[in-house]
C-alpha positions in Angstrom: 18.7 -12.3 12.6 15.8 -14.7 12.2 13.5 -12.8 14.6 14.0 -9.5 12.7 13.3 -11.3 9.4 10.1 -12.7 10.8 9.0 -9.2 12.0 9.9 -7.8 8.6 7.7 -10.4 6.8 4.8 -9.7 9.2 5.1 -6.0 8.4 5.1 -6.6 4.7 2.0 -8.8 5.0 0.2 -6.1 7.0 1.0 -3.5 4.4 -0.2 -5.8 1.6 -3.5 -6.2 3.4 -3.8 -2.4 3.7 -2.9 -2.0 0.0 -5.9 -4.0 -1.1 -5.9 -6.3 -4.2 -6.6 -5.1 -7.7 -5.4 -6.8 -10.9 -4.8 -4.6 -13.9 -2.3 -4.4 -16.7 0.6 -1.9 -16.3 3.9 -1.2 -17.8 6.7 -3.0 -16.0 8.6 -0.6 -13.7 12.0 -1.1 -15.4 10.7 -0.3 -18.9 8.7 2.6 -17.5 11.8 4.2 -16.0 13.5 3.8 -19.3 10.7 5.5 -21.1 10.8 8.4 -18.7 14.6 9.0 -18.9 14.3 11.7 -21.6 12.1 13.7 -19.3 14.2 13.8 -16.2 14.6 17.3 -14.8 14.9 19.8 -17.5 15.5 23.5 -16.7 12.3 25.5 -16.4 12.5 29.3 -16.5 12.0 30.6 -12.9 9.7 33.4 -14.1 7.3 31.1 -15.9 3.9 31.7 -14.3 2.8 28.1 -14.9 5.8 26.5 -13.3 4.9 23.5 -11.1 6.3 23.8 -7.6 4.6 21.0 -5.7 2.6 17.8 -6.2 -0.1 16.8 -3.7 -1.5 13.3 -3.6 -4.4 11.9 -1.6 -5.5 8.3 -1.2 -7.2 5.8 1.2 -8.2 2.2 0.6 -5.8 0.6 -1.9 -3.5 3.5 -1.6 -0.2 1.8 -0.6 -0.2 -0.3 -3.8 -1.1 2.7 -5.9 1.6 4.9 -4.3 4.2 2.1 -4.8 3.4 2.1 -8.6 3.7 5.9 -8.8 6.8 6.3 -6.6 8.7 3.4 -8.1 8.5 5.0 -11.6 9.7 8.5 -10.6 13.2 9.4 -11.6 15.8 9.8 -8.8 16.3 13.4 -9.6 12.6 14.4 -9.8 12.5 18.2 -9.6 9.6 19.1 -7.2 8.5 18.0 -3.7 5.6 15.6 -3.3 3.2 15.8 -0.3 1.1 12.7 0.2 -1.8 12.0 2.6 -2.7 8.3 3.0 -5.5 7.3 5.4 -3.9 4.6 7.5 -4.4 3.0 10.9 -2.2 4.3 13.8 1.1 2.4 14.1 1.4 1.6 10.4 2.9 4.8 9.0 6.6 3.9 9.7 6.1 0.5 8.1 4.4 2.0 5.1 7.3 4.4 4.5 9.8 1.5 4.9 7.9 -0.6 2.4 7.5 2.2 -0.2 11.2 3.1 0.2 12.2 -0.4 -1.0 11.1 0.5 -4.5 11.3 4.3 -4.6 14.3 6.2 -5.9 13.3 9.2 -3.9 13.7 9.8 -0.2 10.4 9.4 1.8 10.1 11.3 5.0 7.6 12.3 7.7 7.0 16.1 7.5 8.0 18.3 10.4 6.6 21.7 11.3 8.8 24.5 10.2 10.5 22.5 7.4 10.3 23.8 3.8 9.5 20.9 1.4 12.6 20.0 -0.7 12.6 19.1 -4.4 12.7 15.3 -5.1 11.5 14.4 -1.6 8.2 12.7 -0.7 6.5 13.8 2.6 3.8 12.2 4.7 2.1 13.9 7.6 2.9 12.5 11.1 0.3 10.0 12.4 -2.9 11.7 13.6 -1.8 15.1 12.4 -3.2 17.4 9.7 -0.5 18.7 7.3 -0.7 22.2 6.0 1.7 24.9 4.6 2.0 28.4 6.0 2.4 31.6 3.9 6.2 31.0 4.0 5.8 27.6 2.4 6.8 25.7 5.6 5.0 22.7 6.9 2.6 23.0 9.8 1.5 19.8 11.5 -1.6 20.3 13.6 -3.9 18.7 16.1 -7.0 20.5 14.6 -10.2 18.4 14.9 -10.6 15.6 12.3 -12.3 16.6 9.1 -14.9 14.2 7.8 -13.6 11.7 10.4 -10.0 11.9 9.1 -6.8 13.3 10.6 -4.8 13.7 8.5 -7.4 14.7 5.9 -6.6 15.1 2.3 -8.9 18.1 2.1 -6.9 20.0 4.7 -3.7 19.5 2.8 -5.2 20.1 -0.7 -6.9 23.4 0.5 -3.6 24.6 2.0 -1.7 23.8 -1.2 -4.4 25.7 -3.2 -3.9 28.8 -0.9 -0.1 28.7 -1.0 0.8 27.4 -4.4 -2.4 28.2 -6.5 -1.7 27.5 -10.2 1.8 26.1 -9.4 0.4 22.8 -8.0 -0.6 19.4 -9.3 -3.1 17.5 -7.3 -3.7 13.7 -7.7 -6.5 11.8 -6.1 -6.1 8.0 -6.0 -8.2 5.0 -5.0 -10.1 5.3 -1.7 -13.4 5.2 0.1 -15.5 8.3 0.8 -15.1 11.8 -0.4 -12.0 13.2 1.3 -10.0 15.3 -1.1 -12.8 16.3 -3.5 -13.4 19.7 -2.1 -9.7 20.4 -1.7 -9.1 19.3 -5.3 -11.8 21.7 -6.5 -10.0 24.6 -4.7 -6.8 23.6 -6.5 -8.5 23.6 -9.9 -10.2 26.9 -9.2 -6.8 28.4 -8.3 -5.5 27.3 -11.7 -3.7 24.1 -10.6 -3.7 20.8 -12.5 -5.9 18.1 -11.2 -5.8 14.3 -11.9 -7.9 11.4 -10.7 -7.3 7.7 -10.9 -9.8 5.9 -13.2 -12.4 3.4 -12.1 -10.8 0.4 -13.7 -7.5 0.6 -11.8 -8.9 1.8 -8.5 -9.5 -0.7 -5.7 -12.4 1.6 -4.5 -13.6 4.3 -6.9 -14.9 6.5 -4.1 -12.7 9.5 -3.6 -11.9 10.0 -7.3 -15.6 9.6 -8.2 -16.6 12.3 -5.8 -14.0 14.7 -7.2 -15.1 14.0 -10.7 -18.8 14.5 -10.0 -17.9 17.8 -8.3 -16.2 19.0 -11.5 -12.8 19.2 -9.7 -11.0 16.8 -12.1 -9.3 17.8 -15.4 -7.7 14.4 -16.2 -8.9 10.9 -15.4 -6.1 8.4 -15.9 -5.3 4.7 -15.4 -2.8 4.4 -12.6 0.2 3.4 -14.8 -0.3 6.5 -16.9 -0.2 9.1 -14.0 3.6 9.3 -13.6 4.4 9.7 -17.3 1.6 12.3 -17.6 3.0 14.3 -14.6 6.5 14.2 -16.0 5.3 15.3 -19.4 3.5 18.2 -17.9 6.6 19.2 -15.8 8.9 19.2 -18.8 6.6 20.8 -21.4 6.1 24.0 -19.4 
């Protein structure tokens, strides 16, 4: 109906504002998916000590646009769960998930305490909740005090991933203001995990990635369009 269409357009406009504006060259999504097709879910020996079991992503300003680029180019049968922390104003999370779902081939959900993250599913923490994992690998959504002014905080999730998954994790820090995620990414690197930061050129704000780089937490600095192909190459070369 006309009213629902108007509300939908308002929602999309709000998300676009949150996403920020940054112009850069990237591979069209259709051709990128085609390029990735040879890498879609190959069998990995379960006893391989380097097997990747989770991907953790943190972002803030400019994040929705960056996440859309990454999620839209992931194959529909992607083989590991993705946990994503996006700094966002209260009341916008459901709209963000709806908007990202329009171009994502993977289901996107709000994490619930007690649930074990499933392969090929993207999870966000509930609004105003930190998201961690317990020793059984189950989600724990908490009301612990904000960290660095943020709840959810990227650092809380990254540090939890480091404790539970150690070298079996990939951490990605995208565009954003401040330093949230740098310390957590350093823990993941020290645990033997793989760490990636978005480069300055394709970041709306090169704050969070820069802090992690300066801390020595980042192994690979990549333009946004190259992050998904790099992750898939790592997953399938193990």
